[in-house]
N, C-alpha and C positions, 0 to 999 in steps of 0.2 A: 504494500500500500504506500502511496507516495506521501507519507506523513512522517513527521518527526515525533519520536517519543518524548514526552515532557515529564520526566520522572520526578515531579515535585508535587506529590499529594500522598495521602497515606491511607493504607488499607486498614480500616478499622475492623480488624479481624473478620475476615469474610465469613466465618462461620456464624457470627453473632445471631441476629434475630431471624435467621432463615431456618425455621424449624419445620415442621409439616412434612407430609409424606410425598409432596410433589415439588420437585425442585429442578431448576434449570439454571445454567450459568453461561454468560457470554462475555467475551472480552473483546471487546474483540472477543468475549468468551461466552459460550452458551452451554448450559448443562440442563438436560431435561430428562424426566422419567417417562415411562411409556405405559401409563395405566388408563388413560381416558379414551373415550371414543373420539372419532376424528371427523371434522367437517371439511368442507371444500375450501381449498386455498386456490384462488384463481388469479389470472393475470389480466391486466388491461392496459391499453395505451391510449389514455384519454377517451376510451370508448367502453361500452358495456362488455363485460367479460363473456357474454353469451354470443357476441358477434364474432365471426371468424376473423382472426387477426390478419391473415394473409390478404383478405379481401380489402383491407383498409390501407394497404401500403401502395403508395403511388410512386411512379418513377420520377426521376429528376435528381438534382444534386442533393446529397444527404449529409454533407459536411455540417450543415447548420441545423439539422433536425435532431431532436432529442426525444427518444421514446422512453416514456416512464412505464415501468412494469411494476404494478402495485399488488402486494399480497392482499387477498380478500377472504374473509370467512363468510359463509352464508348467514344472512340475518335471521332466518327462520330455522330454529334448531330442529323442528319437527319435519321440515321439508325433505323429501328423499334426495339423496346425493346424486348428482348428475355427472360426477367425474371422480378422479382419484382424491381421496379425502386427506386433508391435513388439518387436524384439530388439536390445538394446544390448550384447550379449556381444562382447567384444573391443574395446570402446570405453572411453575414459577421460573422466570428467566432473569438472570443477573447479567447485566451488560456493563462491563468495566471500561472506563475511559471516555465516558460521554460528558462533554463540557459545553456543548451547544446543540443547535438543532439542524446542522447542515452536514454532518459527517456520517461516516459509515455506521458508527455506533447507534446514532439516532435512527437511522433507516432500519437497522436490524431490530431495534426495539419496536418500531412501528409494525414491521412484518409479523413479529411475534404477537403483538397486541391485536393485530387484525385477525390472527388465527386463534385468539382467545386466551393467550397466556397472561398471567399477572407479571407486571414489569417492575423490577428493582434495578437501580443503576448505581454505579460507583463513579465518582468524579474527582478530579484532582483537587487537593485541599485548597490551593490558592484560587480555584475557580468555583468552589462550593457555594459561597455566599451569593455570587453573581448568578449562578445557575438556579439556585433555589428562589432567589428574588425574581428572576425572569419567569419562572414557572408560576409563582404566586400572582404576579402582576399581569399575567396573560400574554406576555410577549411571545411565547411559543405556541399560542392557541391555534394560529393558522397552520403551523407545522404539525400540530397534534391531531389534525382531522384524519380520521380513518375512512376507508372506502364506504362504510355504512353511514357516514355522517357524524358519528360519535367522536369524542375526543379520547385520545390515548391517555390512560391514567397511569401515573407512576406512583406505586405504593410507598416506596422508600428510596431516599437518596443517601448513599453512604460516602463518607470521605475516604479516599484511598490514595496510596502512593505506590508507584511501580517499583521503587527501589528499596522498600522496607517490607519485611515479612510480617511484623507485628508492631503494635504501638511501642513496645519496649525498645525496639531497634532504632527508633527515631532519636537522633542526638538532641540534647536539651536546647542548644542554640537554634536548632531548626524548629522545635516545638514552640519556642517562645517568639519566633519571628512573627511579626505582625500579620503578614500575608502568607507566610510559609512558602515564599517563592524567591526570596532574596538570598537564600543560603548559598555560600560559595563551595559547598561540599559536593556539588554535582555540576556536570556540564554536558550539554548535548552538542555534538560537533558534526552535524549532518553535512554541512557545506564544506568541511575540510577534506583535503586529500588524505587518503589513508596513510601516506608517508609522513604527513604532518600531524597525525593524531597522537595525542599523548596516551600513555598507558592508562591513566585514570579515566580519560575521556572514552577510550575504547572499551574498558571494563564497565563504565557507566552505561554505555549504549547496550552492551550485552546484558547487563543486569536489568535494565528497564524494558528492553524489547524482546528478551528471550527468557531469562530466568523468571521474570515476573509471571509468566504463564505457568511455569512449573510450580511456583509457589502457590499461585491461585488454585490450581487443580489439587495440589497437596492438601490445602485447607478445605476445599469443597468436597473432595472425594468421599469422606466419611458420611456426608449427608445427602449425597446424590443417589437416587434409587438405581438399581440395576436397569439397564436399558437407556440410561441417560446419555447425554452427549455434551461434549465440550469443543468449542470452536475458537480459533484465533485468526488473526489477519496477518498476512505476509505480503511480500512484494517481489516482483520478478528480479529485482536487483540481487536476490539471494543466489541466483544461478546464472545471471547474465551481467555483463559490465554495463552499468548505468553511470556514466561520468557525472560527478556532482553529488551522487548519493553516497557520501563517504562517511568519514569519522567513525567507522566501525559499524554503521547501520546495516550495510549489506552483509557483513559478517554475522550480525545479530539475527537477521532474517534467515540466513543459512542455518544458524544454530537452532532457530525456532522450528524450522521444517524438519531438521534431524530429530529434535526433541519430540515433535509431533508423532513421529514413527515409534520412538521408544515408549512414549507415554501411552500410545494406543495399545501397545503390547501389555504394559504393566497395569494400566487402568482396566483394560479388557479382561485380563486374567483375575485381577483383584475384585472388581465390582461390575464387570460386564458393561462398562461405560465406554462409549466410542469417542475418539479424539481425532479431529480433522482441522485443517487450516485452509482458509480461502485466500488465494493470491488475487488480489483485486487490482483493477486497472487504476490509472491516475484519476483523482477527483479534485475538483476545485473547492476543497474545504478550507476552513481557516487554518487548521493545523498543517495542511500541506504547504501553505505559504512559507513555512519555516525552511523548506529546502530551497526556496528561491527561484525554481525554474519549473514549477508545476504547469504553467501555461504551455511551455515548450513540449513537455511530456504528453500533454493532451493533444496538441497539434500533431506530434509524431505518431501517436496512436491513431488519430483520424486518418492520417496519410498512409499508414502501413498495415493496420490490422485488417483481417479478412472482413470484419463487419465495420463499415465506416460510419460509426456513430459515437457520440461521446458517452463514455461509461457513466452509469447512473448509480447513486447510492441505493436506490430501491432494488436494483437487480442483485446487488450483494445481499441486501436484507432478505430477499426471497430465497436466494441460495442458502443462506443460513437457516431459514425456516425449514427448507427441505432437509438439510443435514441434521436438523434436530428432530425430525419426524421419523416414524416407523418406515416411511418409504425408503429411507436410506439405512435401514437396520443392518445391512451387511457392509456398509462403507465405513472404514476406519483406517487411520494412518495415512490418509490421502491429502495431497495438495490439490485443491479444486480451483481451477482457473476461471475467474469471472472478469475477463479483460477483453472481450470481443475477439478473442483468438490471437491476440498479439504475441503471446508466448510461443505460438507455433511457427512464427516467422524466423527464417534464418538470415535474411537480409532486409534492409530498408528499401522498399521499392520506390521511394520518393527520391532516391539518389539519381543524379544526372547520368550515371553510368547506364541506368536502365531506361533511358528516355525512349529508346527504340524498341523496347521489349513489349511484346503483346500481352499487356496486363488486362484481365477482365474488368469491364466497367459496367456500371448500372445503365440499363437500356431505358 
């Protein structure tokens, strides 16, 4: 994912008030159990989900088109299902790292809410007051609207920090910092060249963007029912060179994907919990601006991906809902690409070298 980790908030022991027999976690992480019945999760692109999608696609330039795919659950619980069911009613989802209403975390929360899940979020400590205030004052109301017209409800907001495992680990000077964001004990160096990255900066990125997922699952696993799922977000820089995505972040994403496979084995054997990661395309979120060249990455994706459209947060949210559902009950240890197919490309076809190449175009 083209975002920088901001390891300055604190995880108020993620096991706390999440008791109950139905749990789910998302962090980028999603954990869910599999005991309830399932309703329809449908997609739409500004149109009714019952209208054939392909019939609504018109030819012409697609660079400036943006298709929104929105998770939907059937409003009438008693109505017979007309498609494959995804119903997260009776489940709880914890989404870590949500600090505003325009990133992947928020979109994942909405997809889970649309499918009926109870939503809990963890947000960075320095953003907690602003986030809760925005919720109370209705600043997110427009973004909270679900396909059935209702508003997404967030049951609880937890303060959390990606670089500490428990409250006792937080240094006193950080705890007493007024906004808990001015501490000099951590640094995110996404824009730095790897050769210019300090040991502390490298390890901080690894801690915030890789080990944080291990720690999160470690604390959640005892309270997640068998059949639950945990999902993280990664980025193609884990396996391909993306100049500018440095400072140890590409290494951290590679570690995250490796950890996903190992955790899938361990959590699967211990608790029958599935672990996957979504490799998302570039998104114009506030967090992504930290890397400084997100617009270039989106333009590159539009020019070179098999599907020439801008990646949307809703598509990642829907993929997460699928991975948390029984429909993916045999999928674990996987990197699932939601990037319009950019990961499949071996070369950039927008290069002048390929100007005379017969490249398929929209008719």
